[in-house]
C-alpha positions in Angstrom: 0.0 0.0 0.0 1.5 3.4 -0.9 2.5 5.7 1.8 0.1 8.5 2.5 1.4 12.0 1.9 1.4 14.2 5.0 0.0 17.5 3.9 -0.4 19.1 7.3 2.7 21.3 6.9 1.4 22.6 3.5 -2.0 23.3 4.9 -0.6 25.2 7.9 1.7 27.2 5.6 -1.1 28.0 3.2 -3.4 29.0 6.0 -0.7 31.3 7.3 -0.1 32.9 3.9 -3.8 33.3 3.2 -3.9 35.9 6.0 -2.0 38.2 3.7 -4.6 40.0 1.5 -2.2 40.3 -1.5 -1.3 36.7 -1.3 -4.9 35.6 -0.9 -5.9 37.7 -4.0 -3.1 36.2 -6.1 -3.8 32.7 -4.9 -7.5 33.0 -5.8 -6.6 34.4 -9.2 -4.2 31.5 -9.9 -6.8 29.0 -8.7 -9.4 30.4 -11.1 -6.9 30.1 -14.0 -6.2 26.5 -13.1 -9.9 25.7 -12.7 -10.6 27.2 -16.2 -7.9 25.2 -17.8 -9.1 22.0 -16.0 -12.6 22.7 -17.2 -11.6 23.0 -20.8 -9.5 19.9 -20.7 -12.4 17.9 -19.0 -14.8 19.1 -21.7 -12.4 18.0 -24.5 -11.9 14.6 -22.9 -15.7 14.2 -22.6 -16.0 15.1 -26.3 -13.3 12.6 -27.2 -15.0 9.8 -25.3 -18.4 10.7 -26.8 -16.8 10.4 -30.3 -15.6 7.0 -29.4 -11.9 7.9 -29.8 -9.0 6.6 -27.9 -6.3 9.1 -26.9 -4.0 7.4 -29.5 -6.6 7.7 -32.2 -7.2 11.4 -31.4 -3.4 12.0 -31.5 -3.1 10.4 -34.9 -6.0 12.4 -36.3 -4.4 15.7 -35.3 -0.8 14.7 -36.1 0.5 14.7 -32.5 2.4 12.3 -30.5 0.1 10.1 -28.4 2.1 11.0 -25.2 1.1 14.6 -25.6 -2.5 13.7 -25.5 -2.1 11.4 -22.6 -0.3 14.1 -20.6 -3.0 16.6 -21.5 -5.8 14.3 -20.2 -4.0 13.1 -17.2 -3.2 16.6 -16.0 0.6 16.0 -16.0 1.3 19.2 -18.0 -0.2 22.5 -18.7 -1.8 22.3 -22.1 -0.6 24.3 -25.0 -3.3 26.5 -26.5 -2.5 25.2 -30.0 -3.0 21.6 -28.8 -6.3 22.4 -27.1 -7.5 24.2 -30.3 -6.4 21.2 -32.5 -8.3 18.8 -30.4 -11.4 21.0 -30.3 -11.3 21.4 -34.1 -11.0 17.7 -34.6 -13.9 17.1 -32.3 -16.0 19.7 -34.1 -15.9 22.1 -31.1 -14.4 25.5 -30.5 -12.5 27.2 -27.7 -14.1 30.4 -26.6 -13.3 33.2 -24.2 -16.6 34.4 -22.6 -16.5 37.5 -20.5 -17.8 37.0 -17.0 -21.1 38.7 -16.2 -19.7 40.3 -13.1 -18.8 43.5 -15.0 -15.4 43.4 -13.4 -12.8 44.6 -15.9 -9.1 45.5 -15.6 -8.4 49.1 -16.3 -6.0 49.7 -19.2 -2.6 51.1 -18.4 -2.5 54.8 -18.9 
């Protein structure tokens, strides 16, 4: 049986750092970015499965090495946007950027 990873130190350090408002804001921003990428990858994997394609078949169809597709769908790497777009295209889907409805916008640099 594999040894269980002790995450208590990490949890304590994170809790301590989260008390800093700047760190907390940056952490939340980074978490949203990661969650968005994960969501896109999950949707692509669901489309791949619905199309009845193995990861290797999808890789051949878009001219990529099967290992790059395996890494993408097993979250061992950050996906390249071009790879994501190629997969979406092959699965008759598209990648979109949709503004949030919160109305929050970054101000342009003066």
